[in-house]
N, C-alpha and C positions, 0 to 999 in steps of 0.2 A: 464617496469617502465616508469612513466611519466617524461617528461623533464621540467615540470613547476618548477619555482623557489619556494622554501619554503617561506611562508609568515612569517613576523616578528610578525604578529598578531596571537595569538593562535586561532585555529578554534573553532567555537561555538559547544558545545555538541549537538548531534542529537539523537533523539529517533528512533531506527531502529526496525521495526517489523520483527519477524521471521515467522509470518503468515501474508502474504500480506493483506493490507487494503481491496483490492477488494474482497478477500475471506471473510474477517470478515464482510463486509457489507451485505453479504448474510444471516447473523445471527443476524441482527438488532432486538432489542427488539420490541415487538408488539406495534404499535402506534407511533413509533419514526421514521418510514421509510418515507423519503421524496424523491420524484422523481424529478430529475434534467434533463434538456435537454442535458447537456454535462458536462464534467469534469470541464470546466472553471466555469460554473454556480455553481457547487458544491463547488469549491474552494472559490469562492467569498462569497457564503452564509456562509461557515464555518469560513472564516476570520472575517466576520462581527460579527458572533455569538461569536467567540473566544474573540474579543475585549470587548464584554459585559460579558464575563465569562460564556458563555453558550456552552455546547457541543451538537451539533445537531446529531451526529452519536454515538449511544450507542448500546451495545450488552449485552445479558444475559451471565453471567459468574458464574459457580458453584464455590463457595468458600469452599474448603475442611475443614479448621478448624471450621468454623461455620455451615457447612453442609446446606448452603442456596444459593439460586440464587440471584445474585446481578446485578444491572444495572451499567455498567461501560463504560466510553468513549472509543471508538475505538482508539483514539489518543494515549492513554497510556495503552493499553492492548495488551498482547502477543508480547512483545518486550523488549529491553534493550537499555541503552545509548551506543552509539558508537560501536555497535556490528560488523559492517562491516568496521571499520577503519583499515587501514594498515599503521602503523607508519614508516615502512621501505620504503614506496613509497613517492616520492616527493609530489604527490597529494594523501593525506591520505584517501580521499573519492573516489578514483577511482573505487574501488570494488562496493561501493554503487551506483555510477553512472551507472556502467555496469549492475548491477542487476535491477536498475530501468527501464532500456530500455527493458530487458527481461520481467520484470513484466508487463510493459505496453502492450507489445505484447501479453503476456499470458492472460491478462485481456480481451483484445479484443476477443480472441478465446473463452474463458470461457463464456463471455457475449453472444456471438453468439450461443453457445451451450444451454444456458439457454433460450434465446429468441426463439429457435426452438421448444420448448415446446413438445418434445417427438417424433419427427419423427424418423424412423429407420435409415435413411441416412441423413447425413449432409455434404454438399459440402464445403470444405475449400480450398481456393486458396493456391498455393505453396508459394506465397508472405506472406501469413499469418503464415505459419509454419516455413519457413526458418529462420527467426530471433530467433525462439525458439531453433533451433538447433545450430545456430552460436553464440547466445548470444549478438547480436547487430542488430540494425535496418537498 
C-alpha cells in the first residue's frame, strides 16, 4: 500500500484502456496515420487537436448491432472509466501508474519488433526485457 495521504479533493475520472493505446495505434484507420518523431511530439499534437475538438488518432471498429465498420477515436475506444482504480489504496491510481510503466517498456519492445521488418532473429537487451518481468523500470 502507498503511504501518501488521501486528498480531500476527489480524484478526476480517468479513461483506462484494457487494450493499450500503443497496440491500438497499429490499427489506425487508413489515411489517419501520422508519423511523429517521438511520444512528446505526439502528445503535443494530440493536445492541440483535442482543444479544437479534433481526434487525430482513429481506428476502425466493427459495430455488432449495425454490422458496420465505424471510425472511432482511440482515446475512447476499448476501455472504461476508472478500470484500474483501487479504492482501498491510499493512492487509488497506484495500479494504473505501475501498469503504465510496464506498458511503456512493452511498447518499446513491440516497436523494435515491428521496425525489424521480419528478420528471423532480433536481439533484445536484458535491460529491455527485465522491466517486463518485474513490472517496473
